[in-house]
C-alpha positions, -999 to +999 in steps of 0.1 A: +253-516+317+284-517+295+293-548+275+317-560+250+308-558+213+285-589+214+259-566+198+276-569+164+261-604+164+232-598+186+217-563+185+181-554+193+163-523+183+171-507+217+207-516+219+237-493+215+270-510+208+297-501+233+332-516+232+351-517+265+366-541+290+350-548+323+350-573+351+319-594+347+298-597+379+290-632+390+253-631+381+260-621+346+288-647+343+264-673+356+238-662+330+263-665+302+272-700+312+235-710+312+231-695+278+261-715+265+247-748+279+213-742+264+227-732+230+246-765+228+212-782+228+197-758+203+190-774+169+177-760+137+144-774+127+152-806+108+124-801+083+130-767+067+106-749+044+130-758+016+128-795+023+090-792+028+086-774-005+105-801-023+082-827-008+052-807-020+041-793+014+050-757+005+042-738-027+073-732-048+063-716-081+086-709-109+087-672-113+092-657-147+109-624-155+082-597-156+084-563-174+097-536-150+099-561-121+131-577-108+129-602-081+144-635-068+130-667-081+116-693-058+148-715-061+169-684-053+148-676-023+152-712-011+189-709-016+190-677+005+169-694+032+194-723+033+222-698+037+206-685+070+202-721+082+238-730+075+251-698+092+231-706+123+244-742+124+280-730+121+278-705+150+304-713+177+293-689+204+259-695+220+248-659+218+257-659+181+237-690+174+206-675+191+211-643+171+214-662+138+183-683+146+164-651+151+176-638+118+164-670+101+130-665+117+126-630+104+137-641+069+112-670+069+083-648+080+092-622+052+096-650+027+064-668+033+040-641+046+052-611+027+054-588+058+069-554+058+102-554+077+087-531+104+057-554+107+080-584+112+102-567+138+072-556+157+057-591+161+053-606+195+062-642+185+045-655+216+011-640+210+010-629+173+019-663+158-010-687+164+005-721+158-027-738+167-050-720+144-023-714+118-027-677+117-002-648+118-018-617+134-003-585+121-009-554+143-007-517+135-018-496+106-023-525+082-037-550+107-047-583+092-047-621+097-024-641+074-029-679+071+003-699+075+009-727+050+005-762+063+041-770+054+055-740+074+035-747+106+054-778+118+087-761+111+078-731+132+065-754+160+099-772+161+117-739+160+099-724+190+102-756+210+139-752+213+150-747+250+176-721+241+149-698+228+125-701+257+139-671+276+136-649+244+100-657+236+080-627+228+110-607+216+127-630+191+117-607+162+128-575+180+160-569+160+176-537+147+164-531+111+198-520+099+214-552+113+187-573+096+193-556+062+231-560+064+227-597+071+203-601+042+228-584+019+257-605+032+238-638+027+229-627-008+265-622-017+274-656-002+248-671-026+261-651-056+228-631-057+223-594-061+221-577-026+195-553-040+172-582-047+176-596-012+163-565+006+133-570+028+112-550+004+123-571-026+116-603-007+081-591+001+076-582-036+089-616-047+064-634-026+036-611-039+046-619-075+048-656-066+012-655-053-002-636-083+017-657-108+003-688-090-032-675-097-043-659-064-070-633-072-058-597-068-082-588-040-069-618-020-033-607-026-041-571-016-055-584+017-025-608+021-001-579+017-021-553+037-020-529+008-045-500+007-056-504-029-058-529-058-038-505-079-006-509-059-011-547-059-018-548-097+013-528-105+034-559-094+024-575-128+019-562-162-014-579-167-041-566-191-078-567-182-084-601-198-055-617-179-068-604-146-103-618-153-088-652-160-073-655-125-095-679-106-096-699-074-073-725-090-044-712-069-064-718-037-072-754-047-035-760-054-023-744-022-045-764+000-039-797-018-075-806-012-087-836-032-124-834-038-149-840-066-167-807-057-162-780-083-165-751-059-139-748-032-136-718-009-108-718+017-112-691+043-113-680+079-142-685+103-155-652+116-189-661+131-204-691+148-240-693+160-252-724+178-287-736+184-295-770+197-277-797+178-270-774+148-245-746+142-243-718+116-207-710+106-198-679+087-165-676+069-147-651+047-129-668+019-095-657+006-115-644-024-134-621+000-167-642-004-189-643+027-200-680+028-225-694+053-227-731+062-250-750+086-235-781+102-243-803+132-229-795+166-211-828+165-193-819+133-184-785+148-167-802+178-151-830+158-135-805+133-126-782+162-140-752+143-136-719+161-135-682+152-102-674+135-096-710+122-089-717+086-115-741+070-124-751+035-160-748+022-170-769-007-202-769-028-211-795-055-221-780-088-256-796-088-264-777-056-258-743-072-288-724-085-287-700-114-311-670-116-316-640-138-341-622-115-317-606-090-339-575-083-373-592-077-363-626-065-369-636-029-352-667-016-342-685+016-307-693+002-281-677+025-253-676-002-261-653-030-235-638-054-237-618-087-215-625-117-213-630-155-213-663-173-178-670-188-184-705-201-211-730-211-207-767-218-239-783-231-251-818-237-286-831-245-296-834-208-272-812-187-254-779-190-224-768-170-223-731-163-192-713-151-198-678-136-171-652-129-180-634-097-174-598-089-150-609-061-126-623-087-133-661-084-155-686-102-186-707-093-196-737-114-233-748-116-248-779-132-283-774-145-305-791-170-302-780-206-340-773-206-335-749-177-306-732-195-327-727-226-356-713-206-333-688-188-317-680-222-282-685-207-252-675-228-217-663-223-215-628-209-250-630-195-253-614-160-267-639-135-271-646-098-257-678-083-273-692-051-267-721-028-282-730+006-262-731+037-271-768+041-254-774+008-220-762+021-196-789+034-168-777+057-135-795+061-102-789+078-070-795+057 
């Protein structure tokens, strides 16, 4: 079918722009009128990630200039996001408004989930974006599940609830990559930013730097980006070995905004559930790549609506963590067992706080008696094993 050059505003990956005049058949004419009526009711989500970030719902880190790396700062990315919003609101033709809303969606996904452009354009927004579980499912060569921030989820829900977009569900991200790049560059110029820093690749890199600068452990960033090796992830920052070891789970505590007295916090995704009678065993993989097992009641499982694929937060109080130096010969019923090296000791006459750096790139804090610490001859740089029972793990949903 031939059409006028609407595709300059609204191309898809399988569209060829053809400029010609034609007499519009009645069914097509009727369809265009319906689109126009629906677009008049289309509204941009009132609470954008920018506004949510200012309110503390989304992470907005201050990015510093790094050697060999040029990227947009968080305020600049927010400015660029606002430019997409404004352009969508200013659209006069209904098909242009829908097209610009789709561009905003692609930008937001790149901005907050660090997708590759090809991954974003291949998304089925109806099945790959789980607004209930808060997970973005990436298909293809670098398949992975990316948690969506709690501030972004309500914005996406309002976006997808617009009547004007209902007929496009499942294909909203299916845009021409050249068309997307041109729009990214144009919005950057409008904001007085360098177009080169507004490319999809640069935006993905900016988000990666934002995560690392915020303290997310490199293995977690590698999984988040879907990169094949830690080397490619580590090249985003000029950190030395001591800097990398200093990165802990502080970022995860800050991102989840969880207020708790527990020293050990492990946000992650549920991957197994085994139920027996009135109890249930829940296995989760934390964003630090720790395999944590918890045992909770069936009632708690149902009240928290815990299911496979859902994001939960596991917490363990420091007194419930056991320290051992007999990794090879020790037999124990504790389901959670990790190896690491002591990085800090804080002693008093009665108690001793022990901080252990795990191989996975995060820390675990234990509180033992000073007598036990002396008997185990605990000291900084001592290799140890940390253990805690599944019954000591408390699960919560943010």
